[in-house]
C-alpha positions as CSV (number, residue, x, y, z in Angstrom):
1,M,61.2,12.1,-11.0
2,G,60.9,14.6,-8.2
3,A,62.7,12.3,-5.8
4,K,65.2,14.7,-4.3
5,E,63.3,17.7,-3.0
6,S,60.1,19.6,-3.5
7,R,59.4,20.6,-7.1
8,I,57.1,23.4,-6.0
9,G,59.7,25.9,-4.9
10,F,57.9,28.6,-6.9
11,L,55.0,28.5,-4.4
12,S,55.8,29.4,-0.8
13,Y,53.9,28.2,2.3
14,D,52.8,31.7,3.2
15,E,51.4,32.2,-0.3
16,A,49.6,28.9,-0.2
17,A,48.2,29.6,3.2
18,K,46.6,32.7,1.9
19,R,44.5,30.6,-0.5
20,V,42.8,28.6,2.3
21,T,40.5,29.8,5.0
22,D,41.3,29.6,8.7
23,V,38.6,26.9,9.1
24,E,40.2,24.8,6.3
25,L,43.7,25.2,7.7
26,K,42.6,24.1,11.1
27,R,40.7,21.1,9.7
28,L,43.8,20.2,7.7
29,K,46.0,20.5,10.8
30,D,43.7,18.3,12.8
31,A,43.5,15.7,10.0
32,F,47.3,15.7,9.8
33,K,47.7,15.1,13.5
34,R,45.0,12.5,13.4
35,T,46.7,10.5,10.7
36,S,50.3,11.1,11.6
37,G,50.1,10.9,15.4
38,L,52.8,12.8,17.2
39,S,55.1,12.9,14.2
40,I,55.6,16.1,12.2
41,Y,55.9,13.9,9.1
42,M,53.3,12.0,7.1
43,T,54.4,8.6,5.7
44,Q,54.1,7.9,2.0
45,Q,51.6,5.1,2.6
46,C,49.4,7.4,4.7
47,F,49.7,10.2,2.0
48,V,48.6,7.9,-0.8
49,K,45.7,6.4,1.2
50,E,44.4,9.3,3.2
51,V,45.2,12.3,1.0
52,L,44.9,11.2,-2.6
53,G,42.7,8.1,-2.2
54,D,42.0,5.2,-4.6
55,G,41.2,7.4,-7.6
56,V,44.8,8.3,-8.2
57,P,47.0,5.7,-10.0
58,L,49.7,4.4,-7.7
59,K,52.6,5.4,-10.0
60,V,51.1,9.0,-10.2
61,A,50.6,9.0,-6.4
62,E,54.3,8.1,-5.8
63,V,55.4,10.9,-8.2
64,I,53.2,13.4,-6.4
65,Y,54.5,12.3,-3.0
66,Q,58.1,12.7,-4.0
67,S,57.5,16.0,-5.9
68,F,55.8,17.5,-2.8
69,G,59.1,16.9,-0.9
70,G,58.3,13.5,0.6
71,T,61.3,11.4,1.6
72,S,61.8,8.1,3.5
73,K,61.3,10.1,6.7
74,G,57.9,11.4,5.5
75,L,56.2,14.6,4.2
76,H,56.2,17.8,6.3
77,F,52.9,19.5,6.9
78,N,54.0,22.8,5.3
79,N,55.0,20.9,2.1
80,L,51.7,19.1,2.1
81,I,49.7,22.3,2.3
82,V,51.7,23.8,-0.6
83,G,51.1,20.8,-2.7
84,L,47.4,20.5,-1.9
85,V,46.9,24.2,-2.7
86,L,48.7,23.7,-6.1
87,L,46.6,20.6,-7.0
88,T,43.2,22.1,-6.0
89,R,43.6,25.9,-6.4
90,G,46.7,26.3,-8.6
91,R,46.5,28.2,-11.9
92,D,47.2,26.3,-15.1
93,E,50.5,28.1,-15.5
94,E,51.5,27.0,-12.0
95,K,50.5,23.4,-12.7
96,A,52.5,23.6,-15.9
97,K,55.5,24.9,-14.0
98,Y,55.1,22.0,-11.6
99,I,55.0,19.4,-14.3
100,F,58.0,21.0,-16.0
101,N,59.9,20.7,-12.8
102,L,59.1,17.1,-12.5
103,F,60.9,16.3,-15.8
104,A,63.5,19.1,-15.6
105,N,67.2,18.6,-14.8
106,E,68.6,19.4,-11.4
107,A,69.0,23.1,-12.2
108,G,65.4,23.3,-13.4
109,S,66.4,25.0,-16.6
110,Y,65.4,22.5,-19.3
111,V,63.9,19.1,-20.0
112,V,65.9,16.4,-21.8
113,R,63.8,14.4,-24.3
114,E,65.4,11.0,-23.5
115,E,64.9,11.5,-19.7
116,M,61.3,12.5,-20.1
117,E,60.5,9.6,-22.4
118,T,62.0,7.2,-19.8
119,M,59.9,8.7,-17.0
120,L,56.7,8.4,-19.1
121,R,57.4,4.8,-20.0
122,T,57.8,4.1,-16.2
123,C,54.5,5.8,-15.3
124,D,52.3,5.3,-18.4
125,G,54.0,2.4,-20.2
126,E,54.3,4.4,-23.4
127,V,55.4,7.7,-24.9
128,P,52.7,9.9,-26.5
129,L,53.1,10.6,-30.2
130,G,52.5,14.3,-29.6
131,L,55.7,14.6,-27.6
132,K,57.6,14.9,-30.9
133,K,56.2,18.4,-31.4
134,C,57.5,19.5,-28.0
135,F,61.1,18.6,-29.0
136,A,60.8,19.6,-32.7
137,E,63.6,22.1,-32.4
138,G,66.1,19.9,-30.4
139,E,66.6,17.3,-27.7
140,K,66.2,20.0,-24.9
141,V,63.4,22.4,-24.3
142,N,63.0,25.3,-21.8
143,Y,60.1,26.1,-19.6
144,E,58.3,28.6,-22.0
145,K,58.3,26.1,-24.9
146,F,57.3,23.2,-22.7
147,K,54.4,25.2,-21.1
148,N,53.0,26.3,-24.5
149,W,53.1,22.7,-25.8
150,L,51.6,21.3,-22.6
151,L,48.7,23.7,-22.3
152,Q,47.7,22.8,-25.9
153,N,48.1,19.1,-25.1
154,K,46.6,18.6,-21.7
155,D,45.7,15.0,-22.4
156,A,49.2,14.1,-23.7
157,F,50.0,11.8,-20.7
158,T,48.3,10.5,-17.5
159,F,49.7,13.1,-15.1
160,A,48.9,16.1,-17.3
161,R,45.5,14.7,-18.0
162,W,44.8,14.2,-14.3
163,L,46.1,17.6,-13.2
164,L,45.0,19.9,-16.1
165,S,41.8,18.2,-17.4
166,G,39.7,18.2,-14.2
167,G,40.8,14.8,-13.0
168,V,41.9,16.0,-9.5
169,C,39.5,14.5,-7.0
170,V,41.3,16.0,-4.0
171,T,39.4,18.9,-2.3
172,L,40.2,21.2,0.7
173,T,36.6,21.5,1.7
174,D,33.8,19.1,2.5
175,D,30.6,20.3,0.9
176,S,28.8,17.1,1.7
177,D,25.7,17.3,3.9
178,T,26.4,13.8,5.2
179,P,27.9,14.0,8.7
180,T,31.1,12.0,9.4
181,F,31.2,9.2,11.9
182,Y,32.8,11.5,14.4
183,Q,30.1,14.1,13.9
184,T,27.4,11.6,14.2
185,L,28.8,10.2,17.5
186,A,29.3,13.7,18.8
187,G,25.7,14.5,18.1
188,V,24.4,11.7,20.3
189,T,26.9,12.2,23.2
190,H,28.2,15.0,25.3
191,L,31.6,14.8,23.6
192,E,33.1,17.1,21.1
193,E,34.3,15.8,17.7
194,S,37.9,16.3,18.8
195,D,37.3,14.3,22.0
196,I,36.0,11.3,19.9
197,I,39.0,11.5,17.5
198,D,41.4,11.4,20.5
199,L,39.5,8.6,22.2
200,E,39.6,6.5,19.0
201,K,43.4,6.5,19.1
202,R,43.4,5.5,22.7
203,Y,40.8,2.8,22.1
204,W,42.8,1.1,19.5
205,L,45.9,1.3,21.6
206,L,44.1,-0.4,24.5
207,K,42.4,-2.9,22.3
208,A,45.8,-3.9,20.8
209,Q,46.7,-5.4,24.2
210,S,44.0,-8.0,23.8
211,R,44.9,-11.7,23.1
212,T,41.7,-12.2,21.3
213,G,41.7,-8.9,19.3
214,R,38.6,-7.8,21.1
215,F,38.2,-5.3,23.9
216,D,36.8,-8.0,26.2
217,L,36.6,-8.5,30.0
218,E,40.0,-10.1,30.1
219,T,41.6,-7.1,28.5
220,F,39.5,-4.6,30.5
221,I,40.1,-5.7,34.1
222,P,43.9,-5.3,34.2
223,L,43.5,-1.8,32.8
224,V,41.1,-0.5,35.5
225,S,42.0,-2.7,38.5
226,P,43.5,-1.3,40.5
227,P,42.2,1.3,41.5
228,I,38.8,-0.2,40.7
229,H,38.2,-3.2,42.9
230,L,37.8,-6.6,41.2
231,S,34.3,-6.8,42.7
232,L,33.3,-3.8,40.6
233,S,35.3,-4.4,37.5
234,E,32.9,-6.8,35.8
235,G,30.0,-4.5,36.6
236,L,31.9,-1.5,35.1
237,F,32.6,-3.6,32.0
238,S,28.9,-4.4,31.7
239,A,27.9,-0.8,32.1
240,F,30.0,-0.1,28.9
241,D,28.9,-3.2,27.1
242,E,25.4,-2.0,26.2
243,N,24.5,-4.8,23.6
244,R,25.9,-7.5,25.9
245,D,28.1,-9.1,23.2
246,N,30.9,-9.5,25.8
247,H,33.2,-6.9,24.2
248,I,33.3,-3.1,24.2
249,D,33.3,-1.5,20.7
250,F,34.3,2.1,20.1
251,K,30.8,3.5,20.1
252,E,30.1,1.9,23.4
253,I,33.2,3.3,25.1
254,S,32.4,6.8,23.7
255,C,28.8,6.7,24.9
256,G,29.9,5.3,28.3
257,L,32.5,7.9,28.9
258,S,30.0,10.6,27.9
259,A,27.4,9.3,30.3
260,C,29.9,8.9,33.1
261,C,31.9,12.0,32.8
262,R,30.2,14.7,30.6
263,G,26.5,14.4,31.1
264,P,24.3,15.9,33.8
265,V,24.5,14.5,37.3
266,A,21.4,12.3,36.8
267,E,22.9,10.6,33.8
268,R,26.2,10.1,35.5
269,Q,24.6,8.4,38.5
270,K,22.5,6.3,36.0
271,F,25.8,5.0,34.7
272,C,26.9,4.1,38.2
273,F,23.6,2.3,38.8
274,K,24.4,0.1,35.8
275,V,27.6,-0.9,37.5
276,F,25.8,-2.3,40.5
277,D,22.8,-3.8,38.7
278,T,24.6,-7.0,37.8
279,D,21.5,-8.9,36.6
280,R,20.3,-5.9,34.5
281,D,16.7,-6.1,35.7
282,G,16.5,-2.3,36.3
283,A,16.5,-2.6,40.1
284,L,19.0,-3.2,42.9
285,S,18.0,-6.1,45.0
286,R,19.0,-6.5,48.7
287,T,21.9,-8.7,47.6
288,E,23.1,-6.2,45.0
289,L,22.8,-3.4,47.6
290,E,24.9,-5.3,50.1
291,E,27.6,-5.9,47.4
292,M,27.4,-2.3,46.5
293,V,27.8,-1.0,50.0
294,V,30.8,-3.3,50.7
295,A,32.5,-2.1,47.5
296,L,31.7,1.5,48.1
297,L,33.2,1.3,51.6
298,E,36.4,-0.1,50.2
299,V,36.5,2.7,47.6
300,W,36.1,5.2,50.4
301,K,38.9,3.7,52.5
302,D,41.2,3.6,49.4
303,N,40.6,7.2,48.5
304,R,39.8,9.1,51.7
305,T,41.2,9.4,55.2
306,D,38.3,11.3,56.8
307,K,35.6,9.4,58.7
308,I,31.9,9.0,57.8
309,P,29.1,7.4,59.8
310,E,28.9,4.4,57.5
311,L,32.4,3.2,58.4
312,S,31.2,2.3,61.9
313,M,28.0,0.5,60.8
314,A,27.4,-3.0,59.7
315,T,26.6,-3.6,56.0
316,P,23.0,-4.9,56.7
317,D,22.2,-1.9,58.8
318,I,23.3,0.5,56.0
319,V,21.2,-1.4,53.5
320,N,18.2,-1.4,55.8
321,Y,18.5,2.3,56.2
322,I,18.8,2.9,52.4
323,L,15.7,0.8,51.7
324,K,13.7,2.3,54.5
325,K,14.3,5.9,53.2
326,H,14.4,5.3,49.5
327,D,12.5,2.1,48.5
328,T,9.5,3.7,46.9
329,T,8.1,0.4,45.6
330,K,8.3,-1.3,49.0
331,L,9.6,-4.4,47.3
332,G,12.9,-4.5,49.0
333,Q,14.8,-3.0,46.1
334,L,15.9,0.4,44.6
335,T,14.8,1.5,41.2
336,L,17.0,3.8,39.1
337,E,15.1,6.8,40.3
338,D,15.4,5.6,43.9
339,Y,19.1,5.2,43.5
340,Q,19.5,8.7,41.9
341,I,17.7,10.3,44.8
342,W,19.8,8.4,47.4
343,S,23.1,9.1,45.6
344,V,22.8,12.8,45.4
345,K,23.4,13.1,49.2
346,S,25.5,10.0,49.6
347,A,29.2,10.6,50.2
348,L,29.9,6.9,49.2
349,A,28.1,7.2,45.9
350,N,29.8,10.5,45.0
351,E,33.3,9.2,45.9
352,F,32.8,6.3,43.6
353,L,31.8,8.7,40.8
354,N,34.9,10.6,41.6
355,L,37.0,7.5,41.2
356,L,35.3,6.7,37.9
357,F,36.3,10.2,36.7
358,Q,39.9,9.4,37.4
359,V,39.9,6.0,35.7
360,C,37.9,7.1,32.7
361,H,40.3,10.0,32.0
362,I,43.7,8.6,33.0
363,V,43.2,5.1,31.8
364,L,40.7,5.4,29.0
365,G,42.1,8.7,27.7
366,L,39.4,11.4,27.8
367,R,41.0,14.8,27.2
368,P,41.1,17.2,30.1
369,A,38.5,20.0,29.8
370,T,40.7,22.6,31.5
371,P,44.3,22.7,32.9
372,E,42.8,23.1,36.4
373,E,40.9,19.9,36.1
374,E,44.0,18.1,34.8
375,G,45.8,19.2,38.0
376,Q,42.9,18.0,40.2
377,I,42.8,14.6,38.7
378,I,46.5,14.1,39.0
379,S,46.6,15.3,42.7
380,G,43.7,12.9,43.5
381,W,45.5,10.0,41.9
382,L,48.8,10.7,43.6
383,E,47.2,11.2,47.0
384,R,45.7,7.7,46.8
385,E,48.7,6.0,45.5
386,S,51.1,7.6,48.0
387,R,49.0,6.3,50.9
388,H,49.3,2.7,49.6
389,G,53.0,2.9,49.3
390,L,55.3,0.9,47.1
391,Q,55.0,-2.9,46.8
392,P,57.4,-5.4,45.3
393,G,57.3,-5.2,41.5
394,H,56.1,-1.6,41.4
395,N,57.9,0.9,39.2
396,W,59.0,4.4,40.0
397,F,59.1,6.8,37.1
398,L,61.3,9.8,37.0
399,I,60.4,13.2,35.6
400,S,62.3,16.5,35.3
401,V,62.0,18.8,38.3
402,Q,61.9,21.8,35.9
403,W,59.0,20.2,34.0
404,W,57.2,19.3,37.2
405,K,57.4,22.9,38.5
406,Q,56.2,24.3,35.1
407,W,53.4,21.9,34.9
408,K,52.2,22.7,38.5
409,E,52.0,26.4,37.5
410,Y,50.2,25.5,34.3
411,V,47.5,23.5,36.0
412,K,47.4,25.6,39.3
413,Y,48.3,22.4,41.1
414,E,46.6,21.8,44.5
415,T,48.1,19.5,47.0
416,K,44.8,18.3,48.4
417,P,43.0,15.5,46.7
418,V,40.1,16.2,44.4
419,V,36.6,15.6,45.5
420,I,33.9,15.7,42.8
421,E,30.9,16.8,44.8
422,P,28.5,19.7,44.6
423,S,28.5,22.1,47.5
424,S,25.1,20.9,48.6
425,I,26.4,17.3,48.8
426,M,29.5,18.4,50.8
427,N,27.3,20.3,53.2
428,A,25.1,17.3,53.7
429,V,28.0,15.1,54.4
430,R,29.5,17.5,56.9
431,S,26.2,17.7,58.7
432,Q,25.6,14.0,58.9
433,T,25.6,12.2,62.3
434,L,25.4,8.5,63.0
435,L,23.0,6.7,60.7
436,H,20.7,5.5,63.4
437,S,19.9,9.1,64.3
438,M,18.8,9.8,60.7
439,D,15.6,7.9,61.2
440,Q,14.4,10.9,63.1
441,V,14.6,13.1,60.0
442,E,11.4,13.5,58.1
443,A,11.4,13.3,54.3
444,K,10.9,16.7,52.8
445,P,8.2,17.2,50.1
446,G,9.4,17.6,46.5
447,L,12.4,15.4,47.1
448,Q,12.6,14.7,43.3
449,N,14.0,18.2,42.9
450,F,17.1,17.2,44.8
451,F,19.5,19.8,43.5
452,T,19.4,23.5,42.7
453,A,20.1,25.0,39.3
454,A,23.4,26.3,40.8
455,D,24.3,22.8,41.9
456,E,23.4,21.3,38.6
457,K,25.5,23.9,36.8
458,Y,28.4,23.1,39.1
459,L,28.1,19.4,38.4
460,D,27.8,19.9,34.7
461,N,31.0,21.9,34.7
462,I,32.9,19.0,36.4
463,S,34.7,17.1,33.7
464,I,38.1,15.8,35.0
465,A,40.2,14.4,32.2
466,S,43.7,13.5,31.4
467,E,44.9,12.4,27.9
468,A,46.9,9.3,28.0
469,T,49.1,8.7,25.0
470,E,52.5,7.2,24.6
471,S,54.9,10.1,24.4
472,T,56.8,12.4,26.8
473,G,57.8,16.0,26.5
474,T,58.7,19.2,28.3
475,S,56.7,21.9,26.5
476,L,53.5,23.1,28.0
477,S,52.0,24.1,24.7
478,P,48.6,22.7,23.7
479,L,50.4,20.2,21.5
480,S,52.6,18.9,24.4
481,P,51.8,15.7,26.3
482,T,49.6,16.0,29.3
483,S,50.7,15.0,32.8
484,T,49.3,11.5,32.6
485,E,51.8,10.7,29.8
486,V,54.6,11.3,32.3
487,C,53.1,10.4,35.6
488,F,51.4,7.2,34.5
489,A,53.3,6.1,31.4
490,R,54.0,2.4,31.2
491,Q,57.3,3.0,29.6
492,H,59.8,5.7,30.2
493,N,62.6,6.9,28.1
494,S,64.2,10.1,29.2
495,S,67.7,11.5,28.9
496,D,67.1,14.3,31.3
497,N,69.3,13.8,34.4
498,N,67.5,16.5,36.4
499,Q,64.9,14.1,37.8
500,C,62.8,13.6,40.9
501,F,60.6,11.2,42.8
502,L,57.2,12.7,43.3
503,G,55.0,12.6,46.4
504,A,51.2,13.2,46.6
505,N,51.8,16.8,47.7
506,G,53.7,17.5,44.5
507,N,57.1,17.8,46.3
508,S,60.1,15.8,45.2
509,F,61.4,13.1,47.6
510,S,64.9,13.3,46.2
511,Q,66.8,14.5,43.3
512,L,69.2,12.5,41.2
513,G,72.3,14.1,39.7
514,P,74.1,13.0,36.6
């Protein structure tokens, strides 16, 4: 019954597309990608569950899937659209033609009574008494006679009743005023609905690596360390784990990524503050500050080659200076507000924020906001990793030279590492001298206004991201994989012999022939 090919050949995709709005078509495409992943086919199980729902009898659902053109491989998007338009916006004559084709012979010219009765027994368990009238003149009936009988007997059998008597519960639009889970989460974060949908797929992928089935600390640390130092990994986990239940749920990771990567600079630094506030008392004690400084110095050494005054100072001296200049409570600690004021001109704090950008986007899967930002994050990551060199057990992944060149043009690739700092911060860092000479600098009034509107706009526009999924590809279209899928994939399966090893400057170390 409709098992060989689509039974809706009388309705083309172009004609069906005219019956839906651009908004509806985009929503359907997004939903198809969300449920089918990178495949261009939707499985039968997914179709029955996500498209038709529980209100459609299973036997009827199977018939619909096959009649739409579904096979063991799956159902193509174009066929899905044609079928949905027929179910929801098709005329009765079109629906009658569709039902006729379900029962008709291969040529589609007539329906044989015995075959139709067999199909009805399979689906309904019985043959309607009214069917005798349809075949009153013989054992075969053509489309016109079948249509006339069917439109006068819309309740004759389950499928006709469901399709012709208002039983279709499938819609192409959502008229409900109740927001979806994704819309609700987008409303309380700086993320778009599409960002959250993509993050959900990445979240479940990462969570699947857990031995306990929960996204706990044991699962989290190997994902982020390296490049995050072990001394900071637990604090970073706690910054995400808002309710302190020792695992990160999807809402927490979405809100955490929003705060760390997409919010205003004050909110981003607030997230960093939580990383260092290990006892969660709302203040950084001297001990916490010393641990923070040690960790931040290591982050700087890992990510930068240029020198800053703090590198030549002892940790206690750096902490004393920070407390002397920014401890407004005079209790030997930094409050959140104190930390935010200190961090805006601290090269160490901003380099840590830059590292978090890289990890949140490459490892945790936030989508890049622009191609240029994608290029920046990759160049920064490669710069750091190339300085460390290869160690025993490390893997080298090969990518196509042609793909690499195309991608560099696509993202306007820069060979220098990315530094996520506003111009005012960079100027401040360049003008710094040794820390002991800073004591001579008088605090300026109105320090709480520590950045200009232009600086804040610059910071708010910084959103480095790179989508990390599990596929590879060579196209640079919006649907193609981003660079992280190739540069940082954990598995690699490529048949392209035109490959290269990449350095941090984007040049190939060597090429491998066939």
